[in-house]
N, CA, C, O and the ligand as a Tripos MOL2 file, in Angstrom:
@<TRIPOS>MOLECULE
protein
  273   271    69     0     0
PROTEIN
NO_CHARGES

@<TRIPOS>ATOM
      1 N           0.9450   16.8910   -5.6960 N.3       1 MET1
      2 CA          2.2420   16.2210   -5.4600 C.3       1 MET1
      3 C           1.9940   14.8140   -4.7900 C.2       1 MET1
      4 O           1.2300   14.7120   -3.8300 O.2       1 MET1
      5 N           2.6260   13.7930   -5.2950 N.am      2 ARG2
      6 CA          2.5620   12.5610   -4.6840 C.3       2 ARG2
      7 C           3.9200   12.2490   -4.0330 C.2       2 ARG2
      8 O           4.9830   12.5940   -4.5480 O.2       2 ARG2
      9 N           3.8240   11.5750   -2.8710 N.am      3 THR3
     10 CA          4.9560   11.1980   -2.1930 C.3       3 THR3
     11 C           5.0430    9.7650   -2.0250 C.2       3 THR3
     12 O           4.0500    9.1410   -1.6530 O.2       3 THR3
     13 N           6.2930    9.1050   -2.3000 N.am      4 CYS4
     14 CA          6.5190    7.6790   -2.2550 C.3       4 CYS4
     15 C           6.1130    7.2060   -0.8050 C.2       4 CYS4
     16 O           6.4500    7.8190    0.2070 O.2       4 CYS4
     17 N           5.3800    6.0950   -0.8060 N.am      5 HIS5
     18 CA          4.9650    5.4660    0.5070 C.3       5 HIS5
     19 C           6.1670    4.8370    1.1810 C.2       5 HIS5
     20 O           6.2140    4.6810    2.4010 O.2       5 HIS5
     21 N           7.0820    4.5030    0.4030 N.am      6 ARG6
     22 CA          8.2760    3.7670    0.9320 C.3       6 ARG6
     23 C           9.3030    4.6800    1.5210 C.2       6 ARG6
     24 O           9.7180    4.5130    2.6680 O.2       6 ARG6
     25 N           9.7310    5.6840    0.7100 N.am      7 CYS7
     26 CA         10.8350    6.4080    1.1950 C.3       7 CYS7
     27 C          10.5200    7.9720    1.3200 C.2       7 CYS7
     28 O          11.4150    8.7480    1.6570 O.2       7 CYS7
     29 N           9.3130    8.3810    1.0590 N.am      8 ASP8
     30 CA          8.8280    9.7310    1.2940 C.3       8 ASP8
     31 C           9.4370   10.7290    0.3790 C.2       8 ASP8
     32 O           9.4540   11.9170    0.7020 O.2       8 ASP8
     33 N           9.9660   10.2900   -0.8130 N.am      9 THR9
     34 CA         10.5400   11.1200   -1.8230 C.3       9 THR9
     35 C           9.4470   11.7200   -2.6640 C.2       9 THR9
     36 O           8.4060   11.0710   -2.7650 O.2       9 THR9
     37 N           9.5400   12.7480   -3.2110 N.am     10 GLU10
     38 CA          8.5790   13.3150   -4.1640 C.3      10 GLU10
     39 C           8.5830   12.5840   -5.4190 C.2      10 GLU10
     40 O           9.6780   12.4020   -5.9510 O.2      10 GLU10
     41 N           7.5220   12.1290   -5.9840 N.am     11 MET11
     42 CA          7.4930   11.2280   -7.0950 C.3      11 MET11
     43 C           7.3170   12.0150   -8.3940 C.2      11 MET11
     44 O           6.7740   13.1200   -8.4050 O.2      11 MET11
     45 N           7.7840   11.4250   -9.4640 N.am     12 ILE12
     46 CA          7.5600   12.1340  -10.8550 C.3      12 ILE12
     47 C           6.3010   11.4590  -11.4430 C.2      12 ILE12
     48 O           6.1900   10.2480  -11.6350 O.2      12 ILE12
     49 N           5.4110   12.3560  -11.6910 N.am     13 GLU13
     50 CA          4.0470   11.9470  -12.1390 C.3      13 GLU13
     51 C           3.9100   11.9530  -13.6830 C.2      13 GLU13
     52 O           4.8210   12.3110  -14.4290 O.2      13 GLU13
     53 N           2.7290   11.5400  -14.0860 N.am     14 ASP14
     54 CA          2.2970   11.6750  -15.4260 C.3      14 ASP14
     55 C           2.8510   10.7740  -16.5320 C.2      14 ASP14
     56 O           2.8090   11.0890  -17.7210 O.2      14 ASP14
     57 N           3.3930    9.5870  -16.0480 N.am     15 PHE15
     58 CA          3.8470    8.5720  -16.9640 C.3      15 PHE15
     59 C           2.6130    7.9080  -17.5010 C.2      15 PHE15
     60 O           1.6170    7.8400  -16.7810 O.2      15 PHE15
     61 N           2.6090    7.3640  -18.8410 N.am     16 ASP16
     62 CA          1.6590    6.6190  -19.2720 C.3      16 ASP16
     63 C           1.8820    5.1320  -19.1120 C.2      16 ASP16
     64 O           3.0410    4.7250  -19.0310 O.2      16 ASP16
     65 N           0.8460    4.2710  -19.0580 N.am     17 VAL17
     66 CA          0.9410    2.8880  -18.8480 C.3      17 VAL17
     67 C           0.7580    2.2250  -20.2660 C.2      17 VAL17
     68 O          -0.2840    2.3870  -20.9020 O.2      17 VAL17
     69 N           1.7300    1.5300  -20.7010 N.am     18 LYS18
     70 CA          1.5610    0.8810  -22.0410 C.3      18 LYS18
     71 C           1.9220   -0.7380  -21.8710 C.2      18 LYS18
     72 O           2.6750   -1.1810  -21.0030 O.2      18 LYS18
     73 N           1.3550   -1.3830  -22.6970 N.am     19 VAL19
     74 CA          1.6390   -2.8220  -22.7450 C.3      19 VAL19
     75 C           2.7860   -3.0870  -23.5830 C.2      19 VAL19
     76 O           2.7910   -2.6480  -24.7330 O.2      19 VAL19
     77 N           3.7750   -3.7680  -23.1270 N.am     20 GLU20
     78 CA          4.9600   -3.9840  -23.9580 C.3      20 GLU20
     79 C           4.6620   -4.6940  -25.2600 C.2      20 GLU20
     80 O           3.8640   -5.6310  -25.2650 O.2      20 GLU20
     81 N           5.2400   -4.3080  -26.3160 N.am     21 GLY21
     82 CA          5.0510   -4.8890  -27.6240 C.3      21 GLY21
     83 C           3.8300   -4.4450  -28.3870 C.2      21 GLY21
     84 O           3.5500   -5.0080  -29.4460 O.2      21 GLY21
     85 N           3.0610   -3.4330  -27.8930 N.am     22 GLY22
     86 CA          1.9270   -2.8130  -28.5340 C.3      22 GLY22
     87 C           1.8140   -1.4000  -28.1530 C.2      22 GLY22
     88 O           2.5400   -0.9170  -27.2840 O.2      22 GLY22
     89 N           0.8670   -0.6840  -28.8180 N.am     23 ALA23
     90 CA          0.6440    0.6140  -28.5220 C.3      23 ALA23
     91 C          -0.5640    0.7200  -27.4910 C.2      23 ALA23
     92 O          -0.9930    1.8230  -27.1520 O.2      23 ALA23
     93 N          -1.0550   -0.3810  -27.0420 N.am     24 TYR24
     94 CA         -2.1200   -0.3710  -26.1730 C.3      24 TYR24
     95 C          -1.8490    0.1720  -24.8010 C.2      24 TYR24
     96 O          -0.8200   -0.1590  -24.2130 O.2      24 TYR24
     97 N          -2.7600    1.0270  -24.2370 N.am     25 GLY25
     98 CA         -2.7000    1.3570  -22.8730 C.3      25 GLY25
     99 C          -3.6020    0.5090  -22.1100 C.2      25 GLY25
    100 O          -4.1300   -0.4310  -22.7050 O.2      25 GLY25
    101 N          -3.8520    0.7000  -20.9000 N.am     26 ILE26
    102 CA         -4.8020   -0.0540  -20.1350 C.3      26 ILE26
    103 C          -5.8850    0.8930  -19.5500 C.2      26 ILE26
    104 O          -5.6390    2.0830  -19.3560 O.2      26 ILE26
    105 N          -7.0730    0.3420  -19.2760 N.am     27 LYS27
    106 CA         -8.0560    1.1910  -18.6820 C.3      27 LYS27
    107 C          -8.5350    0.5120  -17.4350 C.2      27 LYS27
    108 O          -8.4400   -0.7000  -17.2410 O.2      27 LYS27
    109 N          -9.0590    1.3850  -16.5990 N.am     28 ILE28
    110 CA         -9.6990    0.8550  -15.2780 C.3      28 ILE28
    111 C         -11.1600    0.8750  -15.4500 C.2      28 ILE28
    112 O         -11.6860    1.9600  -15.6970 O.2      28 ILE28
    113 N         -11.8720   -0.1670  -15.3520 N.am     29 ALA29
    114 CA        -13.3210   -0.2010  -15.4660 C.3      29 ALA29
    115 C         -13.9210   -0.9620  -14.3290 C.2      29 ALA29
    116 O         -13.2670   -1.7630  -13.6610 O.2      29 ALA29
    117 N         -15.1880   -0.6920  -14.1250 N.am     30 LYS30
    118 CA        -15.9880   -1.5490  -13.1050 C.3      30 LYS30
    119 C         -16.9580   -2.3200  -13.8000 C.2      30 LYS30
    120 O         -17.6660   -1.7340  -14.6200 O.2      30 LYS30
    121 N         -17.1170   -3.6230  -13.5940 N.am     31 GLY31
    122 CA        -17.9750   -4.4620  -14.4460 C.3      31 GLY31
    123 C         -17.2620   -5.0220  -15.6460 C.2      31 GLY31
    124 O         -16.0620   -4.8260  -15.8410 O.2      31 GLY31
    125 N         -18.0160   -5.7090  -16.4250 N.am     32 THR32
    126 CA        -17.4160   -6.2490  -17.7690 C.3      32 THR32
    127 C         -18.3230   -5.9930  -18.8550 C.2      32 THR32
    128 O         -19.4860   -5.6640  -18.6220 O.2      32 THR32
    129 N         -17.8590   -6.1250  -20.0810 N.am     33 GLY33
    130 CA        -18.6510   -6.0370  -21.3020 C.3      33 GLY33
    131 C         -18.9010   -4.6520  -21.6830 C.2      33 GLY33
    132 O         -18.2030   -3.7380  -21.2440 O.2      33 GLY33
    133 N         -19.8710   -4.4680  -22.4840 N.am     34 VAL34
    134 CA        -20.2790   -3.0970  -23.0490 C.3      34 VAL34
    135 C         -20.6470   -2.0700  -21.9680 C.2      34 VAL34
    136 O         -20.4160   -0.8670  -22.0870 O.2      34 VAL34
    137 N         -21.2650   -2.6650  -20.8530 N.am     35 PHE35
    138 CA        -21.8370   -1.8230  -19.9140 C.3      35 PHE35
    139 C         -20.7710   -1.4770  -18.8010 C.2      35 PHE35
    140 O         -21.1490   -0.8600  -17.8050 O.2      35 PHE35
    141 N         -19.5620   -1.8220  -18.9280 N.am     36 ALA36
    142 CA        -18.5200   -1.5220  -17.9900 C.3      36 ALA36
    143 C         -18.4020   -0.1360  -17.8470 C.2      36 ALA36
    144 O         -18.4040    0.6110  -18.8240 O.2      36 ALA36
    145 N         -18.2900    0.2910  -16.5910 N.am     37 LYS37
    146 CA        -18.1190    1.7810  -16.3750 C.3      37 LYS37
    147 C         -16.6270    2.0910  -16.3920 C.2      37 LYS37
    148 O         -15.8270    1.6440  -15.5710 O.2      37 LYS37
    149 N         -16.3260    2.9170  -17.4290 N.am     38 ARG38
    150 CA        -14.8070    3.0950  -17.5450 C.3      38 ARG38
    151 C         -14.5880    4.3820  -16.6290 C.2      38 ARG38
    152 O         -15.2200    5.4380  -16.6500 O.2      38 ARG38
    153 N         -13.5820    4.0270  -15.8690 N.am     39 ILE39
    154 CA        -13.1740    5.1220  -14.9030 C.3      39 ILE39
    155 C         -12.1270    6.0880  -15.4550 C.2      39 ILE39
    156 O         -11.9980    7.2440  -15.0520 O.2      39 ILE39
    157 N         -11.3960    5.5220  -16.4060 N.am     40 GLY40
    158 CA        -10.4380    6.3980  -16.9420 C.3      40 GLY40
    159 C          -9.0520    5.7430  -17.0970 C.2      40 GLY40
    160 O          -8.7790    4.6440  -16.6140 O.2      40 GLY40
    161 N          -8.1940    6.5090  -17.8120 N.am     41 LYS41
    162 CA         -6.8120    5.9520  -17.9930 C.3      41 LYS41
    163 C          -6.0570    6.1150  -16.8710 C.2      41 LYS41
    164 O          -5.9840    7.2630  -16.4320 O.2      41 LYS41
    165 N          -5.3840    5.1040  -16.2060 N.am     42 PRO42
    166 CA         -4.4810    5.3090  -15.2000 C.3      42 PRO42
    167 C          -3.2340    5.9430  -15.6570 C.2      42 PRO42
    168 O          -2.7670    5.7510  -16.7800 O.2      42 PRO42
    169 N          -2.6690    6.7520  -14.7050 N.am     43 LYS43
    170 CA         -1.2700    7.3970  -14.9240 C.3      43 LYS43
    171 C          -0.3860    6.7130  -13.9100 C.2      43 LYS43
    172 O          -0.8560    6.0440  -12.9910 O.2      43 LYS43
    173 N           0.9010    6.8960  -14.1000 N.am     44 VAL44
    174 CA          1.8410    6.3340  -13.2760 C.3      44 VAL44
    175 C           2.8400    7.4720  -12.6360 C.2      44 VAL44
    176 O           3.2640    8.4300  -13.2840 O.2      44 VAL44
    177 N           3.0980    7.2530  -11.4810 N.am     45 ALA45
    178 CA          4.0440    8.1080  -10.8560 C.3      45 ALA45
    179 C           5.3090    7.2070  -10.3850 C.2      45 ALA45
    180 O           5.1260    6.1200   -9.8360 O.2      45 ALA45
    181 N           6.5040    7.6890  -10.6150 N.am     46 VAL46
    182 CA          7.5980    6.8770  -10.2910 C.3      46 VAL46
    183 C           8.5570    7.5980   -9.3220 C.2      46 VAL46
    184 O           8.9130    8.7650   -9.4800 O.2      46 VAL46
    185 N           8.9440    6.8010   -8.3040 N.am     47 CYS47
    186 CA          9.8460    7.4080   -7.3130 C.3      47 CYS47
    187 C          11.3570    7.3800   -7.8080 C.2      47 CYS47
    188 O          11.8940    6.3040   -8.0740 O.2      47 CYS47
    189 N          11.9680    8.4850   -7.9140 N.am     48 PRO48
    190 CA         13.3100    8.6060   -8.5000 C.3      48 PRO48
    191 C          14.3280    8.0530   -7.5330 C.2      48 PRO48
    192 O          15.4680    7.8140   -7.9310 O.2      48 PRO48
    193 N          13.9500    7.8250   -6.2120 N.am     49 ASN49
    194 CA         14.9510    7.3710   -5.2450 C.3      49 ASN49
    195 C          14.9230    5.9190   -5.1350 C.2      49 ASN49
    196 O          16.0060    5.3400   -5.2250 O.2      49 ASN49
    197 N          13.7910    5.1850   -4.9450 N.am     50 CYS50
    198 CA         13.7970    3.8170   -4.7070 C.3      50 CYS50
    199 C          13.1210    3.0050   -5.9290 C.2      50 CYS50
    200 O          13.2400    1.7800   -5.9690 O.2      50 CYS50
    201 N          12.4210    3.6970   -6.9100 N.am     51 GLY51
    202 CA         11.9250    3.0790   -8.0780 C.3      51 GLY51
    203 C          10.5540    2.5900   -7.8460 C.2      51 GLY51
    204 O          10.0020    1.9490   -8.7400 O.2      51 GLY51
    205 N           9.9330    2.8370   -6.6990 N.am     52 GLU52
    206 CA          8.4260    2.4730   -6.4580 C.3      52 GLU52
    207 C           7.6330    3.1550   -7.5220 C.2      52 GLU52
    208 O           7.8410    4.3080   -7.9000 O.2      52 GLU52
    209 N           6.6910    2.3390   -7.9850 N.am     53 ILE53
    210 CA          5.7140    3.0250   -8.9600 C.3      53 ILE53
    211 C           4.3560    3.0310   -8.3210 C.2      53 ILE53
    212 O           4.0240    2.1510   -7.5270 O.2      53 ILE53
    213 N           3.5390    4.0630   -8.6800 N.am     54 SER54
    214 CA          2.2090    4.1520   -8.1590 C.3      54 SER54
    215 C           1.2950    4.5560   -9.2830 C.2      54 SER54
    216 O           1.5230    5.5300  -10.0010 O.2      54 SER54
    217 N           0.2010    3.7280   -9.4120 N.am     55 LEU55
    218 CA         -0.9020    3.9750  -10.3650 C.3      55 LEU55
    219 C          -1.9360    4.9690   -9.8340 C.2      55 LEU55
    220 O          -2.3470    4.8290   -8.6820 O.2      55 LEU55
    221 N          -2.3440    5.8860  -10.5440 N.am     56 TYR56
    222 CA         -3.3540    6.8050  -10.0160 C.3      56 TYR56
    223 C          -4.3420    7.2030  -11.2150 C.2      56 TYR56
    224 O          -3.9700    7.0290  -12.3750 O.2      56 TYR56
    225 N          -5.4670    7.6800  -10.9580 N.am     57 ILE57
    226 CA         -6.4810    8.2540  -11.8040 C.3      57 ILE57
    227 C          -6.4840    9.7550  -11.6460 C.2      57 ILE57
    228 O          -6.6470   10.2750  -10.5420 O.2      57 ILE57
    229 N          -6.3030   10.4470  -12.7480 N.am     58 GLU58
    230 CA         -6.4000   11.8780  -12.6430 C.3      58 GLU58
    231 C          -7.7600   12.4240  -12.4220 C.2      58 GLU58
    232 O          -7.9310   13.3480  -11.6280 O.2      58 GLU58
    233 N          -8.7930   11.8600  -13.1290 N.am     59 ASP59
    234 CA        -10.0760   12.3470  -12.9940 C.3      59 ASP59
    235 C         -10.8610   11.6220  -11.8100 C.2      59 ASP59
    236 O         -11.5010   10.5910  -12.0140 O.2      59 ASP59
    237 N         -10.7730   12.2070  -10.6070 N.am     60 VAL60
    238 CA        -11.3690   11.5410   -9.5160 C.3      60 VAL60
    239 C         -12.8630   11.6410   -9.5360 C.2      60 VAL60
    240 O         -13.5610   10.8190   -8.9440 O.2      60 VAL60
    241 N         -13.3790   12.6930  -10.2470 N.am     61 ASP61
    242 CA        -14.8750   12.8920  -10.3020 C.3      61 ASP61
    243 C         -15.5260   11.7790  -10.9510 C.2      61 ASP61
    244 O         -16.5990   11.3620  -10.5150 O.2      61 ASP61
    245 N         -14.9350   11.2350  -12.0140 N.am     62 LYS62
    246 CA        -15.5290   10.0940  -12.8100 C.3      62 LYS62
    247 C         -15.6270    8.9110  -11.8480 C.2      62 LYS62
    248 O         -16.5480    8.1070  -11.9920 O.2      62 LYS62
    249 N         -14.7130    8.7610  -10.8610 N.am     63 LEU63
    250 CA        -14.6960    7.6850  -10.0450 C.3      63 LEU63
    251 C         -15.9390    7.7030   -9.0890 C.2      63 LEU63
    252 O         -16.5510    6.6720   -8.8100 O.2      63 LEU63
    253 N         -16.2530    8.8720   -8.6320 N.am     64 GLN64
    254 CA        -17.4480    9.0680   -7.8480 C.3      64 GLN64
    255 C         -18.7390    8.5760   -8.6270 C.2      64 GLN64
    256 O         -19.5740    7.8700   -8.0610 O.2      64 GLN64
    257 N         -18.8640    8.9550   -9.8770 N.am     65 THR65
    258 CA        -20.0360    8.7200  -10.6670 C.3      65 THR65
    259 C         -20.0860    7.1710  -10.9890 C.2      65 THR65
    260 O         -21.1670    6.6170  -11.1900 O.2      65 THR65
    261 N         -18.9030    6.5000  -11.0330 N.am     66 ALA66
    262 CA        -18.8490    5.0760  -11.3170 C.3      66 ALA66
    263 C         -19.2600    4.2070  -10.1400 C.2      66 ALA66
    264 O         -19.4190    2.9940  -10.2840 O.2      66 ALA66
    265 N         -19.4250    4.7970   -9.0230 N.am     67 GLN67
    266 CA        -19.7360    3.9150   -7.8710 C.3      67 GLN67
    267 C         -21.2340    3.9660   -7.6950 C.2      67 GLN67
    268 O         -21.6560    4.2050   -6.5630 O.2      67 GLN67
    269 N         -22.0520    3.7780   -8.6420 N.am     68 LEU68
    270 CA        -23.5250    3.6810   -8.5520 C.3      68 LEU68
    271 C         -24.0240    2.3400   -7.9700 C.2      68 LEU68
    272 O         -25.2310    2.1340   -7.8430 O.2      68 LEU68
    273 ZN         10.7480    5.8430   -2.9850 Zn       69 ZN69
@<TRIPOS>BOND
     1     1     2 1
     2     2     3 1
     3     3     4 2
     4     3     5 am
     5     5     6 1
     6     6     7 1
     7     7     8 2
     8     7     9 am
     9     9    10 1
    10    10    11 1
    11    11    12 2
    12    11    13 am
    13    13    14 1
    14    14    15 1
    15    15    16 2
    16    15    17 am
    17    17    18 1
    18    18    19 1
    19    19    20 2
    20    19    21 am
    21    21    22 1
    22    22    23 1
    23    23    24 2
    24    23    25 am
    25    25    26 1
    26    26    27 1
    27    27    28 2
    28    27    29 am
    29    29    30 1
    30    30    31 1
    31    31    32 2
    32    31    33 am
    33    33    34 1
    34    34    35 1
    35    35    36 2
    36    35    37 am
    37    37    38 1
    38    38    39 1
    39    39    40 2
    40    39    41 am
    41    41    42 1
    42    42    43 1
    43    43    44 2
    44    43    45 am
    45    45    46 1
    46    46    47 1
    47    47    48 2
    48    47    49 am
    49    49    50 1
    50    50    51 1
    51    51    52 2
    52    51    53 am
    53    53    54 1
    54    54    55 1
    55    55    56 2
    56    55    57 am
    57    57    58 1
    58    58    59 1
    59    59    60 2
    60    59    61 am
    61    61    62 1
    62    62    63 1
    63    63    64 2
    64    63    65 am
    65    65    66 1
    66    66    67 1
    67    67    68 2
    68    67    69 am
    69    69    70 1
    70    70    71 1
    71    71    72 2
    72    71    73 am
    73    73    74 1
    74    74    75 1
    75    75    76 2
    76    75    77 am
    77    77    78 1
    78    78    79 1
    79    79    80 2
    80    79    81 am
    81    81    82 1
    82    82    83 1
    83    83    84 2
    84    83    85 am
    85    85    86 1
    86    86    87 1
    87    87    88 2
    88    87    89 am
    89    89    90 1
    90    90    91 1
    91    91    92 2
    92    91    93 am
    93    93    94 1
    94    94    95 1
    95    95    96 2
    96    95    97 am
    97    97    98 1
    98    98    99 1
    99    99   100 2
   100    99   101 am
   101   101   102 1
   102   102   103 1
   103   103   104 2
   104   103   105 am
   105   105   106 1
   106   106   107 1
   107   107   108 2
   108   107   109 am
   109   109   110 1
   110   110   111 1
   111   111   112 2
   112   111   113 am
   113   113   114 1
   114   114   115 1
   115   115   116 2
   116   115   117 am
   117   117   118 1
   118   118   119 1
   119   119   120 2
   120   119   121 am
   121   121   122 1
   122   122   123 1
   123   123   124 2
   124   123   125 am
   125   125   126 1
   126   126   127 1
   127   127   128 2
   128   127   129 am
   129   129   130 1
   130   130   131 1
   131   131   132 2
   132   131   133 am
   133   133   134 1
   134   134   135 1
   135   135   136 2
   136   135   137 am
   137   137   138 1
   138   138   139 1
   139   139   140 2
   140   139   141 am
   141   141   142 1
   142   142   143 1
   143   143   144 2
   144   143   145 am
   145   145   146 1
   146   146   147 1
   147   147   148 2
   148   147   149 am
   149   149   150 1
   150   150   151 1
   151   151   152 2
   152   151   153 am
   153   153   154 1
   154   154   155 1
   155   155   156 2
   156   155   157 am
   157   157   158 1
   158   158   159 1
   159   159   160 2
   160   159   161 am
   161   161   162 1
   162   162   163 1
   163   163   164 2
   164   163   165 am
   165   165   166 1
   166   166   167 1
   167   167   168 2
   168   167   169 am
   169   169   170 1
   170   170   171 1
   171   171   172 2
   172   171   173 am
   173   173   174 1
   174   174   175 1
   175   175   176 2
   176   175   177 am
   177   177   178 1
   178   178   179 1
   179   179   180 2
   180   179   181 am
   181   181   182 1
   182   182   183 1
   183   183   184 2
   184   183   185 am
   185   185   186 1
   186   186   187 1
   187   187   188 2
   188   187   189 am
   189   189   190 1
   190   190   191 1
   191   191   192 2
   192   191   193 am
   193   193   194 1
   194   194   195 1
   195   195   196 2
   196   195   197 am
   197   197   198 1
   198   198   199 1
   199   199   200 2
   200   199   201 am
   201   201   202 1
   202   202   203 1
   203   203   204 2
   204   203   205 am
   205   205   206 1
   206   206   207 1
   207   207   208 2
   208   207   209 am
   209   209   210 1
   210   210   211 1
   211   211   212 2
   212   211   213 am
   213   213   214 1
   214   214   215 1
   215   215   216 2
   216   215   217 am
   217   217   218 1
   218   218   219 1
   219   219   220 2
   220   219   221 am
   221   221   222 1
   222   222   223 1
   223   223   224 2
   224   223   225 am
   225   225   226 1
   226   226   227 1
   227   227   228 2
   228   227   229 am
   229   229   230 1
   230   230   231 1
   231   231   232 2
   232   231   233 am
   233   233   234 1
   234   234   235 1
   235   235   236 2
   236   235   237 am
   237   237   238 1
   238   238   239 1
   239   239   240 2
   240   239   241 am
   241   241   242 1
   242   242   243 1
   243   243   244 2
   244   243   245 am
   245   245   246 1
   246   246   247 1
   247   247   248 2
   248   247   249 am
   249   249   250 1
   250   250   251 1
   251   251   252 2
   252   251   253 am
   253   253   254 1
   254   254   255 1
   255   255   256 2
   256   255   257 am
   257   257   258 1
   258   258   259 1
   259   259   260 2
   260   259   261 am
   261   261   262 1
   262   262   263 1
   263   263   264 2
   264   263   265 am
   265   265   266 1
   266   266   267 1
   267   267   268 2
   268   267   269 am
   269   269   270 1
   270   270   271 1
   271   271   272 2
@<TRIPOS>SUBSTRUCTURE
     1 MET1         2 RESIDUE 1 A MET
     2 ARG2         6 RESIDUE 1 A ARG
     3 THR3        10 RESIDUE 1 A THR
     4 CYS4        14 RESIDUE 1 A CYS
     5 HIS5        18 RESIDUE 1 A HIS
     6 ARG6        22 RESIDUE 1 A ARG
     7 CYS7        26 RESIDUE 1 A CYS
     8 ASP8        30 RESIDUE 1 A ASP
     9 THR9        34 RESIDUE 1 A THR
    10 GLU10       38 RESIDUE 1 A GLU
    11 MET11       42 RESIDUE 1 A MET
    12 ILE12       46 RESIDUE 1 A ILE
    13 GLU13       50 RESIDUE 1 A GLU
    14 ASP14       54 RESIDUE 1 A ASP
    15 PHE15       58 RESIDUE 1 A PHE
    16 ASP16       62 RESIDUE 1 A ASP
    17 VAL17       66 RESIDUE 1 A VAL
    18 LYS18       70 RESIDUE 1 A LYS
    19 VAL19       74 RESIDUE 1 A VAL
    20 GLU20       78 RESIDUE 1 A GLU
    21 GLY21       82 RESIDUE 1 A GLY
    22 GLY22       86 RESIDUE 1 A GLY
    23 ALA23       90 RESIDUE 1 A ALA
    24 TYR24       94 RESIDUE 1 A TYR
    25 GLY25       98 RESIDUE 1 A GLY
    26 ILE26      102 RESIDUE 1 A ILE
    27 LYS27      106 RESIDUE 1 A LYS
    28 ILE28      110 RESIDUE 1 A ILE
    29 ALA29      114 RESIDUE 1 A ALA
    30 LYS30      118 RESIDUE 1 A LYS
    31 GLY31      122 RESIDUE 1 A GLY
    32 THR32      126 RESIDUE 1 A THR
    33 GLY33      130 RESIDUE 1 A GLY
    34 VAL34      134 RESIDUE 1 A VAL
    35 PHE35      138 RESIDUE 1 A PHE
    36 ALA36      142 RESIDUE 1 A ALA
    37 LYS37      146 RESIDUE 1 A LYS
    38 ARG38      150 RESIDUE 1 A ARG
    39 ILE39      154 RESIDUE 1 A ILE
    40 GLY40      158 RESIDUE 1 A GLY
    41 LYS41      162 RESIDUE 1 A LYS
    42 PRO42      166 RESIDUE 1 A PRO
    43 LYS43      170 RESIDUE 1 A LYS
    44 VAL44      174 RESIDUE 1 A VAL
    45 ALA45      178 RESIDUE 1 A ALA
    46 VAL46      182 RESIDUE 1 A VAL
    47 CYS47      186 RESIDUE 1 A CYS
    48 PRO48      190 RESIDUE 1 A PRO
    49 ASN49      194 RESIDUE 1 A ASN
    50 CYS50      198 RESIDUE 1 A CYS
    51 GLY51      202 RESIDUE 1 A GLY
    52 GLU52      206 RESIDUE 1 A GLU
    53 ILE53      210 RESIDUE 1 A ILE
    54 SER54      214 RESIDUE 1 A SER
    55 LEU55      218 RESIDUE 1 A LEU
    56 TYR56      222 RESIDUE 1 A TYR
    57 ILE57      226 RESIDUE 1 A ILE
    58 GLU58      230 RESIDUE 1 A GLU
    59 ASP59      234 RESIDUE 1 A ASP
    60 VAL60      238 RESIDUE 1 A VAL
    61 ASP61      242 RESIDUE 1 A ASP
    62 LYS62      246 RESIDUE 1 A LYS
    63 LEU63      250 RESIDUE 1 A LEU
    64 GLN64      254 RESIDUE 1 A GLN
    65 THR65      258 RESIDUE 1 A THR
    66 ALA66      262 RESIDUE 1 A ALA
    67 GLN67      266 RESIDUE 1 A GLN
    68 LEU68      270 RESIDUE 1 A LEU
    69 ZN69       273 GROUP 0 **** ****
């Protein structure tokens, strides 16, 4: 469960990030080019009270291995 940093309300999770006008999502990676370490697709949580959004990565294990 994620809690809003601003108002302490329980956030609604698991929204996808999309670029407006296309079906593209975004990825979080470290480095550039072919050898970029892809950490994974970010998800979004939204606070139903104040509208704060929070990006997060579900697979935190991948994040550990990307920090080589
Ligand atoms: Zn909030």
